N, CA, C, O and the ligand as a Tripos MOL2 file, in Angstrom:
@<TRIPOS>MOLECULE
protein
  257   255    65     0     0
PROTEIN
NO_CHARGES

@<TRIPOS>ATOM
      1 N          30.1100  -17.6980   -4.9740 N.3       1 MET1
      2 CA         30.0430  -16.1730   -5.2450 C.3       1 MET1
      3 C          28.9150  -15.9570   -6.2900 C.2       1 MET1
      4 O          28.0480  -15.1040   -6.1000 O.2       1 MET1
      5 N          28.9380  -16.7100   -7.3490 N.am      2 ALA2
      6 CA         27.9830  -16.5120   -8.4190 C.3       2 ALA2
      7 C          26.6090  -16.8470   -7.8640 C.2       2 ALA2
      8 O          25.6300  -16.1740   -8.1880 O.2       2 ALA2
      9 N          26.5240  -17.8750   -7.0340 N.am      3 LYS3
     10 CA         25.2880  -18.2960   -6.4940 C.3       3 LYS3
     11 C          24.7040  -17.2140   -5.5660 C.2       3 LYS3
     12 O          23.4970  -16.9720   -5.5820 O.2       3 LYS3
     13 N          25.5390  -16.5800   -4.7790 N.am      4 GLN4
     14 CA         25.0510  -15.5530   -3.8930 C.3       4 GLN4
     15 C          24.4690  -14.3770   -4.6520 C.2       4 GLN4
     16 O          23.4700  -13.7740   -4.2610 O.2       4 GLN4
     17 N          25.1380  -14.0800   -5.7510 N.am      5 GLN5
     18 CA         24.6740  -12.9670   -6.5680 C.3       5 GLN5
     19 C          23.2570  -13.2650   -7.1650 C.2       5 GLN5
     20 O          22.3650  -12.4180   -7.1990 O.2       5 GLN5
     21 N          23.1350  -14.5050   -7.6160 N.am      6 ALA6
     22 CA         21.8800  -14.8790   -8.1960 C.3       6 ALA6
     23 C          20.7510  -14.7820   -7.1300 C.2       6 ALA6
     24 O          19.6280  -14.3710   -7.4220 O.2       6 ALA6
     25 N          21.0900  -15.1640   -5.9290 N.am      7 PHE7
     26 CA         20.0780  -15.1320   -4.8770 C.3       7 PHE7
     27 C          19.6400  -13.7550   -4.5560 C.2       7 PHE7
     28 O          18.4670  -13.4780   -4.3050 O.2       7 PHE7
     29 N          20.6710  -12.8450   -4.5710 N.am      8 ALA8
     30 CA         20.4070  -11.4120   -4.2700 C.3       8 ALA8
     31 C          19.4550  -10.8540   -5.3890 C.2       8 ALA8
     32 O          18.5150  -10.1070   -5.1210 O.2       8 ALA8
     33 N          19.7370  -11.2330   -6.5530 N.am      9 GLU9
     34 CA         18.8990  -10.7330   -7.6710 C.3       9 GLU9
     35 C          17.4500  -11.2540   -7.6120 C.2       9 GLU9
     36 O          16.4800  -10.5860   -7.9700 O.2       9 GLU9
     37 N          17.3950  -12.5160   -7.1240 N.am     10 LYS10
     38 CA         16.0900  -13.1090   -6.9680 C.3      10 LYS10
     39 C          15.2910  -12.3660   -5.8770 C.2      10 LYS10
     40 O          14.1050  -12.0830   -6.0460 O.2      10 LYS10
     41 N          15.9420  -12.0680   -4.7970 N.am     11 VAL11
     42 CA         15.2420  -11.3270   -3.7420 C.3      11 VAL11
     43 C          14.8230   -9.9380   -4.1220 C.2      11 VAL11
     44 O          13.7500   -9.4490   -3.7700 O.2      11 VAL11
     45 N          15.7240   -9.3240   -4.8580 N.am     12 LYS12
     46 CA         15.4620   -7.9550   -5.3800 C.3      12 LYS12
     47 C          14.2530   -8.0000   -6.3300 C.2      12 LYS12
     48 O          13.3880   -7.1240   -6.2930 O.2      12 LYS12
     49 N          14.2130   -8.9710   -7.1250 N.am     13 LYS13
     50 CA         13.1120   -9.1270   -8.0810 C.3      13 LYS13
     51 C          11.7920   -9.3000   -7.3670 C.2      13 LYS13
     52 O          10.7790   -8.6850   -7.7020 O.2      13 LYS13
     53 N          11.8500  -10.2070   -6.3190 N.am     14 GLY14
     54 CA         10.6250  -10.4590   -5.5570 C.3      14 GLY14
     55 C          10.1290   -9.1840   -4.8690 C.2      14 GLY14
     56 O           8.9200   -8.9760   -4.7760 O.2      14 GLY14
     57 N          10.9800   -8.3790   -4.4140 N.am     15 THR15
     58 CA         10.5950   -7.1620   -3.7220 C.3      15 THR15
     59 C           9.9520   -6.1680   -4.7400 C.2      15 THR15
     60 O           9.0100   -5.4450   -4.4160 O.2      15 THR15
     61 N          10.4790   -6.1690   -5.9240 N.am     16 GLU16
     62 CA          9.9150   -5.3200   -6.9390 C.3      16 GLU16
     63 C           8.5360   -5.7190   -7.3970 C.2      16 GLU16
     64 O           7.6800   -4.8990   -7.7300 O.2      16 GLU16
     65 N           8.3730   -6.9950   -7.3940 N.am     17 GLU17
     66 CA          7.0610   -7.4910   -7.9010 C.3      17 GLU17
     67 C           5.9380   -7.3410   -6.8370 C.2      17 GLU17
     68 O           4.7520   -7.4000   -7.1610 O.2      17 GLU17
     69 N           6.3300   -7.1530   -5.6110 N.am     18 LYS18
     70 CA          5.3950   -7.1400   -4.4690 C.3      18 LYS18
     71 C           4.4280   -5.9510   -4.6170 C.2      18 LYS18
     72 O           3.2160   -6.1220   -4.4910 O.2      18 LYS18
     73 N           4.9510   -4.7760   -4.8790 N.am     19 GLY19
     74 CA          4.1370   -3.6030   -5.0410 C.3      19 GLY19
     75 C           4.3830   -2.9010   -6.2970 C.2      19 GLY19
     76 O           5.4270   -3.0820   -6.9240 O.2      19 GLY19
     77 N           3.4390   -2.0850   -6.7010 N.am     20 SER20
     78 CA          3.6310   -1.2700   -7.8760 C.3      20 SER20
     79 C           4.2210    0.0560   -7.4800 C.2      20 SER20
     80 O           3.8870    0.5860   -6.4210 O.2      20 SER20
     81 N           5.0550    0.5840   -8.2670 N.am     21 ARG21
     82 CA          5.6990    1.8340   -7.9470 C.3      21 ARG21
     83 C           4.9560    3.0230   -8.5000 C.2      21 ARG21
     84 O           4.5650    3.0610   -9.6670 O.2      21 ARG21
     85 N           4.7760    3.9810   -7.6370 N.am     22 CYS22
     86 CA          4.0250    5.1900   -8.1200 C.3      22 CYS22
     87 C           4.9580    5.9940   -9.0000 C.2      22 CYS22
     88 O           6.0960    6.2800   -8.6280 O.2      22 CYS22
     89 N           4.4680    6.3500  -10.1580 N.am     23 PRO23
     90 CA          5.2960    7.1440  -11.0780 C.3      23 PRO23
     91 C           5.5000    8.5540  -10.6280 C.2      23 PRO23
     92 O           6.4500    9.1990  -11.0720 O.2      23 PRO23
     93 N           4.6600    9.0680   -9.7720 N.am     24 LYS24
     94 CA          4.7450   10.4510   -9.2660 C.3      24 LYS24
     95 C           5.8550   10.6230   -8.2340 C.2      24 LYS24
     96 O           6.7510   11.4560   -8.3740 O.2      24 LYS24
     97 N           5.7550    9.8070   -7.2030 N.am     25 CYS25
     98 CA          6.6760    9.9950   -6.0550 C.3      25 CYS25
     99 C           7.8080    8.9120   -5.9950 C.2      25 CYS25
    100 O           8.7260    8.9680   -5.1770 O.2      25 CYS25
    101 N           7.6650    7.9290   -6.9220 N.am     26 ASN26
    102 CA          8.6720    6.8730   -7.0290 C.3      26 ASN26
    103 C           8.7760    6.0120   -5.7620 C.2      26 ASN26
    104 O           9.8480    5.5280   -5.3970 O.2      26 ASN26
    105 N           7.6390    5.8460   -5.1190 N.am     27 THR27
    106 CA          7.5860    5.1040   -3.8510 C.3      27 THR27
    107 C           6.7130    3.8160   -4.0840 C.2      27 THR27
    108 O           5.7010    3.8850   -4.7810 O.2      27 THR27
    109 N           7.0900    2.7060   -3.5280 N.am     28 ILE28
    110 CA          6.3080    1.4660   -3.6810 C.3      28 ILE28
    111 C           4.9360    1.7030   -2.9360 C.2      28 ILE28
    112 O           4.8890    2.1440   -1.7870 O.2      28 ILE28
    113 N           3.9110    1.4010   -3.6240 N.am     29 ARG29
    114 CA          2.5630    1.5730   -3.0190 C.3      29 ARG29
    115 C           2.3320    0.3650   -2.0860 C.2      29 ARG29
    116 O           2.5810   -0.7810   -2.4600 O.2      29 ARG29
    117 N           1.8770    0.6370   -0.9280 N.am     30 VAL30
    118 CA          1.6390   -0.3750    0.0590 C.3      30 VAL30
    119 C           0.1080   -0.5840    0.2340 C.2      30 VAL30
    120 O          -0.6010    0.3460    0.6180 O.2      30 VAL30
    121 N          -0.3730   -1.7560   -0.0370 N.am     31 PRO31
    122 CA         -1.8250   -1.9570    0.1440 C.3      31 PRO31
    123 C          -2.1930   -2.1340    1.5930 C.2      31 PRO31
    124 O          -1.6490   -2.9840    2.2970 O.2      31 PRO31
    125 N          -3.1460   -1.2980    2.0330 N.am     32 ILE32
    126 CA         -3.6410   -1.3880    3.4140 C.3      32 ILE32
    127 C          -5.1390   -1.4650    3.4350 C.2      32 ILE32
    128 O          -5.8100   -1.1390    2.4560 O.2      32 ILE32
    129 N          -5.6770   -1.9170    4.6040 N.am     33 LEU33
    130 CA         -7.1050   -1.9040    4.7620 C.3      33 LEU33
    131 C          -7.4580   -0.6200    5.4240 C.2      33 LEU33
    132 O          -7.0700   -0.3960    6.5710 O.2      33 LEU33
    133 N          -8.1950    0.2590    4.7380 N.am     34 TYR34
    134 CA         -8.5150    1.5960    5.1810 C.3      34 TYR34
    135 C          -9.9500    1.5460    5.7460 C.2      34 TYR34
    136 O         -10.9000    1.2030    5.0430 O.2      34 TYR34
    137 N         -10.0700    1.8970    7.0250 N.am     35 VAL35
    138 CA        -11.4110    1.7830    7.6900 C.3      35 VAL35
    139 C         -11.9020    3.1750    7.9900 C.2      35 VAL35
    140 O         -11.1750    3.9870    8.5620 O.2      35 VAL35
    141 N         -13.1120    3.4530    7.6160 N.am     36 GLN36
    142 CA        -13.7090    4.7540    7.8650 C.3      36 GLN36
    143 C         -15.0250    4.4920    8.5720 C.2      36 GLN36
    144 O         -15.7210    3.5110    8.3070 O.2      36 GLN36
    145 N         -15.3600    5.4580    9.5350 N.am     37 SER37
    146 CA        -16.6960    5.3540   10.1220 C.3      37 SER37
    147 C         -17.6080    6.2620    9.2960 C.2      37 SER37
    148 O         -17.3180    7.4270    9.0200 O.2      37 SER37
    149 N         -18.6840    5.6690    8.9370 N.am     38 VAL38
    150 CA        -19.6600    6.3600    8.0840 C.3      38 VAL38
    151 C         -20.9980    6.5160    8.7850 C.2      38 VAL38
    152 O         -21.5360    5.5490    9.3250 O.2      38 VAL38
    153 N         -21.5410    7.7350    8.7790 N.am     39 ARG39
    154 CA        -22.8270    7.9420    9.5040 C.3      39 ARG39
    155 C         -23.9010    7.4970    8.5450 C.2      39 ARG39
    156 O         -23.9680    7.9380    7.3980 O.2      39 ARG39
    157 N         -24.7160    6.6380    9.0290 N.am     40 SER40
    158 CA        -25.8620    6.1210    8.2130 C.3      40 SER40
    159 C         -27.0420    7.0540    8.3800 C.2      40 SER40
    160 O         -26.9690    8.0150    9.1460 O.2      40 SER40
    161 N         -28.0900    6.7950    7.7000 N.am     41 ALA41
    162 CA        -29.2870    7.6710    7.7000 C.3      41 ALA41
    163 C         -29.9850    7.5820    9.0370 C.2      41 ALA41
    164 O         -30.7750    8.4670    9.3640 O.2      41 ALA41
    165 N         -29.7380    6.5850    9.8020 N.am     42 HIS42
    166 CA        -30.4220    6.3540   11.0950 C.3      42 HIS42
    167 C         -29.6040    6.7920   12.2910 C.2      42 HIS42
    168 O         -29.7180    6.2020   13.3650 O.2      42 HIS42
    169 N         -28.7970    7.7960   12.1310 N.am     43 GLN43
    170 CA        -28.0480    8.3870   13.2310 C.3      43 GLN43
    171 C         -27.0910    7.3930   13.9370 C.2      43 GLN43
    172 O         -26.7260    7.5500   15.1020 O.2      43 GLN43
    173 N         -26.7230    6.3930   13.1730 N.am     44 SER44
    174 CA        -25.7780    5.4190   13.7480 C.3      44 SER44
    175 C         -24.5590    5.3600   12.8370 C.2      44 SER44
    176 O         -24.5910    5.7730   11.6780 O.2      44 SER44
    177 N         -23.5170    4.8460   13.3930 N.am     45 TYR45
    178 CA        -22.2910    4.7400   12.6450 C.3      45 TYR45
    179 C         -22.0640    3.2460   12.1850 C.2      45 TYR45
    180 O         -22.3540    2.2880   12.9020 O.2      45 TYR45
    181 N         -21.5630    3.1470   11.0240 N.am     46 ARG46
    182 CA        -21.1300    1.8480   10.5520 C.3      46 ARG46
    183 C         -19.7130    2.0570    9.9900 C.2      46 ARG46
    184 O         -19.2970    3.1780    9.6950 O.2      46 ARG46
    185 N         -19.0220    0.9820    9.8610 N.am     47 PHE47
    186 CA        -17.7010    1.0310    9.3940 C.3      47 PHE47
    187 C         -17.5380    0.5110    7.9630 C.2      47 PHE47
    188 O         -17.9900   -0.5680    7.5800 O.2      47 PHE47
    189 N         -16.8730    1.3480    7.2330 N.am     48 SER48
    190 CA        -16.7050    0.9600    5.8240 C.3      48 SER48
    191 C         -15.1760    0.7340    5.6170 C.2      48 SER48
    192 O         -14.3630    1.6020    5.9380 O.2      48 SER48
    193 N         -14.8430   -0.3540    5.1200 N.am     49 SER49
    194 CA        -13.3630   -0.6490    4.9120 C.3      49 SER49
    195 C         -13.1320   -0.9340    3.4440 C.2      49 SER49
    196 O         -13.9370   -1.5690    2.7620 O.2      49 SER49
    197 N         -12.0590   -0.4620    3.0160 N.am     50 GLN50
    198 CA        -11.6540   -0.6370    1.5650 C.3      50 GLN50
    199 C         -10.1200   -0.8070    1.4980 C.2      50 GLN50
    200 O          -9.3720   -0.2810    2.3230 O.2      50 GLN50
    201 N          -9.7190   -1.5220    0.5340 N.am     51 ARG51
    202 CA         -8.2700   -1.6990    0.3370 C.3      51 ARG51
    203 C          -7.7980   -0.4780   -0.5000 C.2      51 ARG51
    204 O          -8.3620   -0.1570   -1.5460 O.2      51 ARG51
    205 N          -6.7940    0.1470   -0.0120 N.am     52 VAL52
    206 CA         -6.2040    1.2580   -0.7630 C.3      52 VAL52
    207 C          -4.7110    1.0400   -0.9000 C.2      52 VAL52
    208 O          -4.0760    0.3600   -0.0930 O.2      52 VAL52
    209 N          -4.1960    1.6140   -1.9030 N.am     53 GLN53
    210 CA         -2.7290    1.6200   -2.1750 C.3      53 GLN53
    211 C          -2.1790    2.9110   -1.6320 C.2      53 GLN53
    212 O          -2.6080    3.9900   -2.0420 O.2      53 GLN53
    213 N          -1.2250    2.8220   -0.7070 N.am     54 VAL54
    214 CA         -0.7430    4.0380   -0.0820 C.3      54 VAL54
    215 C           0.6840    4.2540   -0.5900 C.2      54 VAL54
    216 O           1.5270    3.3580   -0.5390 O.2      54 VAL54
    217 N           0.9190    5.4410   -1.0700 N.am     55 CYS55
    218 CA          2.2890    5.9230   -1.4080 C.3      55 CYS55
    219 C           2.4360    7.3360   -0.8330 C.2      55 CYS55
    220 O           1.5490    7.7990   -0.1160 O.2      55 CYS55
    221 N           3.4880    7.9950   -1.1190 N.am     56 LYS56
    222 CA          3.7120    9.2960   -0.5260 C.3      56 LYS56
    223 C           2.7200   10.3090   -0.9970 C.2      56 LYS56
    224 O           2.5330   11.3220   -0.3230 O.2      56 LYS56
    225 N           2.0820   10.1030   -2.0920 N.am     57 CYS57
    226 CA          1.0950   11.0850   -2.6210 C.3      57 CYS57
    227 C          -0.1300   11.1200   -1.7140 C.2      57 CYS57
    228 O          -0.7180   12.1900   -1.5550 O.2      57 CYS57
    229 N          -0.5330   10.0450   -1.1310 N.am     58 ASN58
    230 CA         -1.8230   10.0520   -0.3820 C.3      58 ASN58
    231 C          -1.6690    9.6090    1.0510 C.2      58 ASN58
    232 O          -2.6690    9.5360    1.7660 O.2      58 ASN58
    233 N          -0.4640    9.3090    1.5130 N.am     59 GLU59
    234 CA         -0.3080    8.8100    2.9220 C.3      59 GLU59
    235 C          -0.7210    9.8310    3.9390 C.2      59 GLU59
    236 O          -1.1550    9.4410    5.0220 O.2      59 GLU59
    237 N          -0.6170   11.1320    3.6670 N.am     60 LYS60
    238 CA         -1.0280   12.1320    4.6160 C.3      60 LYS60
    239 C          -2.5930   12.0770    4.8090 C.2      60 LYS60
    240 O          -3.1040   12.2350    5.9180 O.2      60 LYS60
    241 N          -3.2800   11.8570    3.7320 N.am     61 GLU61
    242 CA         -4.7300   11.7780    3.7750 C.3      61 GLU61
    243 C          -5.1660   10.4920    4.5170 C.2      61 GLU61
    244 O          -6.1110   10.5090    5.3060 O.2      61 GLU61
    245 N          -4.4700    9.4060    4.2500 N.am     62 ILE62
    246 CA         -4.8600    8.1470    4.7510 C.3      62 ILE62
    247 C          -4.5590    8.0830    6.2780 C.2      62 ILE62
    248 O          -5.3820    7.6030    7.0580 O.2      62 ILE62
    249 N          -3.3800    8.5710    6.6780 N.am     63 TYR63
    250 CA         -2.9880    8.4020    8.0940 C.3      63 TYR63
    251 C          -3.3750    9.6660    8.8950 C.2      63 TYR63
    252 O          -2.9750    9.7770   10.0540 O.2      63 TYR63
    253 N          -4.0850   10.5580    8.3600 N.am     64 ALA64
    254 CA         -4.5620   11.7370    9.1140 C.3      64 ALA64
    255 C          -5.4920   11.3940   10.2550 C.2      64 ALA64
    256 O          -5.9600   12.2870   10.9610 O.2      64 ALA64
    257 ZN          2.6890    8.5380   -5.2360 Zn       65 ZN65
@<TRIPOS>BOND
     1     1     2 1
     2     2     3 1
     3     3     4 2
     4     3     5 am
     5     5     6 1
     6     6     7 1
     7     7     8 2
     8     7     9 am
     9     9    10 1
    10    10    11 1
    11    11    12 2
    12    11    13 am
    13    13    14 1
    14    14    15 1
    15    15    16 2
    16    15    17 am
    17    17    18 1
    18    18    19 1
    19    19    20 2
    20    19    21 am
    21    21    22 1
    22    22    23 1
    23    23    24 2
    24    23    25 am
    25    25    26 1
    26    26    27 1
    27    27    28 2
    28    27    29 am
    29    29    30 1
    30    30    31 1
    31    31    32 2
    32    31    33 am
    33    33    34 1
    34    34    35 1
    35    35    36 2
    36    35    37 am
    37    37    38 1
    38    38    39 1
    39    39    40 2
    40    39    41 am
    41    41    42 1
    42    42    43 1
    43    43    44 2
    44    43    45 am
    45    45    46 1
    46    46    47 1
    47    47    48 2
    48    47    49 am
    49    49    50 1
    50    50    51 1
    51    51    52 2
    52    51    53 am
    53    53    54 1
    54    54    55 1
    55    55    56 2
    56    55    57 am
    57    57    58 1
    58    58    59 1
    59    59    60 2
    60    59    61 am
    61    61    62 1
    62    62    63 1
    63    63    64 2
    64    63    65 am
    65    65    66 1
    66    66    67 1
    67    67    68 2
    68    67    69 am
    69    69    70 1
    70    70    71 1
    71    71    72 2
    72    71    73 am
    73    73    74 1
    74    74    75 1
    75    75    76 2
    76    75    77 am
    77    77    78 1
    78    78    79 1
    79    79    80 2
    80    79    81 am
    81    81    82 1
    82    82    83 1
    83    83    84 2
    84    83    85 am
    85    85    86 1
    86    86    87 1
    87    87    88 2
    88    87    89 am
    89    89    90 1
    90    90    91 1
    91    91    92 2
    92    91    93 am
    93    93    94 1
    94    94    95 1
    95    95    96 2
    96    95    97 am
    97    97    98 1
    98    98    99 1
    99    99   100 2
   100    99   101 am
   101   101   102 1
   102   102   103 1
   103   103   104 2
   104   103   105 am
   105   105   106 1
   106   106   107 1
   107   107   108 2
   108   107   109 am
   109   109   110 1
   110   110   111 1
   111   111   112 2
   112   111   113 am
   113   113   114 1
   114   114   115 1
   115   115   116 2
   116   115   117 am
   117   117   118 1
   118   118   119 1
   119   119   120 2
   120   119   121 am
   121   121   122 1
   122   122   123 1
   123   123   124 2
   124   123   125 am
   125   125   126 1
   126   126   127 1
   127   127   128 2
   128   127   129 am
   129   129   130 1
   130   130   131 1
   131   131   132 2
   132   131   133 am
   133   133   134 1
   134   134   135 1
   135   135   136 2
   136   135   137 am
   137   137   138 1
   138   138   139 1
   139   139   140 2
   140   139   141 am
   141   141   142 1
   142   142   143 1
   143   143   144 2
   144   143   145 am
   145   145   146 1
   146   146   147 1
   147   147   148 2
   148   147   149 am
   149   149   150 1
   150   150   151 1
   151   151   152 2
   152   151   153 am
   153   153   154 1
   154   154   155 1
   155   155   156 2
   156   155   157 am
   157   157   158 1
   158   158   159 1
   159   159   160 2
   160   159   161 am
   161   161   162 1
   162   162   163 1
   163   163   164 2
   164   163   165 am
   165   165   166 1
   166   166   167 1
   167   167   168 2
   168   167   169 am
   169   169   170 1
   170   170   171 1
   171   171   172 2
   172   171   173 am
   173   173   174 1
   174   174   175 1
   175   175   176 2
   176   175   177 am
   177   177   178 1
   178   178   179 1
   179   179   180 2
   180   179   181 am
   181   181   182 1
   182   182   183 1
   183   183   184 2
   184   183   185 am
   185   185   186 1
   186   186   187 1
   187   187   188 2
   188   187   189 am
   189   189   190 1
   190   190   191 1
   191   191   192 2
   192   191   193 am
   193   193   194 1
   194   194   195 1
   195   195   196 2
   196   195   197 am
   197   197   198 1
   198   198   199 1
   199   199   200 2
   200   199   201 am
   201   201   202 1
   202   202   203 1
   203   203   204 2
   204   203   205 am
   205   205   206 1
   206   206   207 1
   207   207   208 2
   208   207   209 am
   209   209   210 1
   210   210   211 1
   211   211   212 2
   212   211   213 am
   213   213   214 1
   214   214   215 1
   215   215   216 2
   216   215   217 am
   217   217   218 1
   218   218   219 1
   219   219   220 2
   220   219   221 am
   221   221   222 1
   222   222   223 1
   223   223   224 2
   224   223   225 am
   225   225   226 1
   226   226   227 1
   227   227   228 2
   228   227   229 am
   229   229   230 1
   230   230   231 1
   231   231   232 2
   232   231   233 am
   233   233   234 1
   234   234   235 1
   235   235   236 2
   236   235   237 am
   237   237   238 1
   238   238   239 1
   239   239   240 2
   240   239   241 am
   241   241   242 1
   242   242   243 1
   243   243   244 2
   244   243   245 am
   245   245   246 1
   246   246   247 1
   247   247   248 2
   248   247   249 am
   249   249   250 1
   250   250   251 1
   251   251   252 2
   252   251   253 am
   253   253   254 1
   254   254   255 1
   255   255   256 2
@<TRIPOS>SUBSTRUCTURE
     1 MET1         2 RESIDUE 1 A MET
     2 ALA2         6 RESIDUE 1 A ALA
     3 LYS3        10 RESIDUE 1 A LYS
     4 GLN4        14 RESIDUE 1 A GLN
     5 GLN5        18 RESIDUE 1 A GLN
     6 ALA6        22 RESIDUE 1 A ALA
     7 PHE7        26 RESIDUE 1 A PHE
     8 ALA8        30 RESIDUE 1 A ALA
     9 GLU9        34 RESIDUE 1 A GLU
    10 LYS10       38 RESIDUE 1 A LYS
    11 VAL11       42 RESIDUE 1 A VAL
    12 LYS12       46 RESIDUE 1 A LYS
    13 LYS13       50 RESIDUE 1 A LYS
    14 GLY14       54 RESIDUE 1 A GLY
    15 THR15       58 RESIDUE 1 A THR
    16 GLU16       62 RESIDUE 1 A GLU
    17 GLU17       66 RESIDUE 1 A GLU
    18 LYS18       70 RESIDUE 1 A LYS
    19 GLY19       74 RESIDUE 1 A GLY
    20 SER20       78 RESIDUE 1 A SER
    21 ARG21       82 RESIDUE 1 A ARG
    22 CYS22       86 RESIDUE 1 A CYS
    23 PRO23       90 RESIDUE 1 A PRO
    24 LYS24       94 RESIDUE 1 A LYS
    25 CYS25       98 RESIDUE 1 A CYS
    26 ASN26      102 RESIDUE 1 A ASN
    27 THR27      106 RESIDUE 1 A THR
    28 ILE28      110 RESIDUE 1 A ILE
    29 ARG29      114 RESIDUE 1 A ARG
    30 VAL30      118 RESIDUE 1 A VAL
    31 PRO31      122 RESIDUE 1 A PRO
    32 ILE32      126 RESIDUE 1 A ILE
    33 LEU33      130 RESIDUE 1 A LEU
    34 TYR34      134 RESIDUE 1 A TYR
    35 VAL35      138 RESIDUE 1 A VAL
    36 GLN36      142 RESIDUE 1 A GLN
    37 SER37      146 RESIDUE 1 A SER
    38 VAL38      150 RESIDUE 1 A VAL
    39 ARG39      154 RESIDUE 1 A ARG
    40 SER40      158 RESIDUE 1 A SER
    41 ALA41      162 RESIDUE 1 A ALA
    42 HIS42      166 RESIDUE 1 A HIS
    43 GLN43      170 RESIDUE 1 A GLN
    44 SER44      174 RESIDUE 1 A SER
    45 TYR45      178 RESIDUE 1 A TYR
    46 ARG46      182 RESIDUE 1 A ARG
    47 PHE47      186 RESIDUE 1 A PHE
    48 SER48      190 RESIDUE 1 A SER
    49 SER49      194 RESIDUE 1 A SER
    50 GLN50      198 RESIDUE 1 A GLN
    51 ARG51      202 RESIDUE 1 A ARG
    52 VAL52      206 RESIDUE 1 A VAL
    53 GLN53      210 RESIDUE 1 A GLN
    54 VAL54      214 RESIDUE 1 A VAL
    55 CYS55      218 RESIDUE 1 A CYS
    56 LYS56      222 RESIDUE 1 A LYS
    57 CYS57      226 RESIDUE 1 A CYS
    58 ASN58      230 RESIDUE 1 A ASN
    59 GLU59      234 RESIDUE 1 A GLU
    60 LYS60      238 RESIDUE 1 A LYS
    61 GLU61      242 RESIDUE 1 A GLU
    62 ILE62      246 RESIDUE 1 A ILE
    63 TYR63      250 RESIDUE 1 A TYR
    64 ALA64      254 RESIDUE 1 A ALA
    65 ZN65       257 GROUP 0 **** ****
């Protein structure tokens, strides 16, 4: 019984450490690779990707 509880706490702790929690919306930020198509000066498109942390504050912009 005691061992099970210790395991549960360990798992919980691991989950908390995985992402940082946004103080505004209280949601764990999820790191994703955000890819945008960017028009270059020569009328061609290239892709720009960046890692962003997604929480409820910006998920609408990211997934739009
Ligand atoms: Zn947020």
